[in-house]
N, C-alpha and C positions, 0 to 999 in steps of 0.2 A: 358429905358422903361418909366420913369416918364415924358418924353417929350410927349409921345403919350397917353395922358390922356383919350381920347374918347374911343378907342377900348379895353383898358385894365384897370383892376381895381387892385389896390395894396391892399394886406392884410398881416398881420403878420403870420409868420410860427407858427403852433400850438405848436411845441416843443421849438423853438428858436425864441422868439418874436423880437429880433433885426434883424433877417434875413427876408428881404422882399420877398414876393411871389406875383406872378401876375397871373391873369386869365382874360379871355375875358369877356367883359361886355355883357349884354343881347342884346344890340344893335348890337354888333359885331357878336354874335351867330345868331341873326335873319338874318343879312346880309349874313352870310355863308349859312344858310338854304335856303334863297331865291336863292342864286347862284346855289346851288345843284339842286333845283327845275327847274331852267332854263336849266341846263345841261340835266336833265332827260327828259324834254319836247322837247328838241332839239336833242336828241340822234340820231335819224335817219338822220338828216341833218349833224351831225358831222361825222357819219360813211360814208355818201356820200362824204363829203369833203376829208376824208382820202382816200377813193377809187379813187377819181378823181386825187389826187396828185400822188398816186402810179401808176395810169394808164398812167400818163405822162412820166414815166421813162421807159427806155429800158428793164430793168430786172424786172420791177414791184416791186422793192425793194428800200427802203430808210432807211438810218441810223436813229436810234432813236434820235441821237444828232441833226439832221436836224429838226426833228419835235419839239424838245425842243426849238430850236431857233425860230420856227414859231408858237409856241403854242398859243400865244395871237392872232396872225393874223388869224389863222385857227379856233379860238374859241374852242380850246381843253381844257378839264378839266385837272387839275394838275395831276390826277392819271390815265390818259387815257391809259398809257402803262401797268398799273397793272390791271385795272378793265374793261375798255371799250373793249380793244383788246380781252380779254378772253371771253367776252360775245358773240363774233362773230367768233367762230372757223372755220366757213364755209367761211368766207371772208378773214381773216388775219391769219398769222403765224409769230412767232418770229423765225428768223433764224440768223445764224452767217454769217457776211459779209466776203468778201475776206481779209479784214484787221483784222478780229477777233472780230470786234465790233458787237453788237446786231443790227439787222435790222428788219424792218417790211416788210413782203412780202404779196402781194395781191394774193389771191387764186382764187377769183371768179371775172371774167370780166363781167361788166354789161353794155350792149350797150346803155341803157338809160342815163348813165352818160357821154357818149361820146359827146353828143350834149349839148351845153350850154343852159341855160335858155333863153338867148337873142336870140339864133338861133331858139329855139322852139317857142318863141313868134312871131318871124318873119315868120316862116312857118305857124303858125296859122293865121296870118294876111293875108298872101299870099293865103291861102286856102279860107278864107272868102271872099276875093276880087274876086277870080276866080269863086266862086259860084254865084256872082252877075251877071256874064255875061253868 
């Protein structure tokens, strides 16, 4: 811990002074708070990404382990499986997979998520060009 001086601060234990204790510095706490704010502001986009991934599967179900491996790529918060999923019971449900592992199941299909943003942009451009003629 002493190697990572910036995010942690060392202080003596109140009862046992020779026992070192560590806590996050204000800089690290501020960084954490900023990260949480970003997740809150992007929550609808995160839910959309989860829906899109689940919509790509045949059973509309994915093992949580797969999401853990893609957490960074999908922009998922660390606690998405405990907090985010529970906030959207109309969209997601935790189910037991065929191998007994916990899976995330999509409950609500959204046709808007079927079309990619790139396709939507192309369609909008095509419509605006056709309106010119």
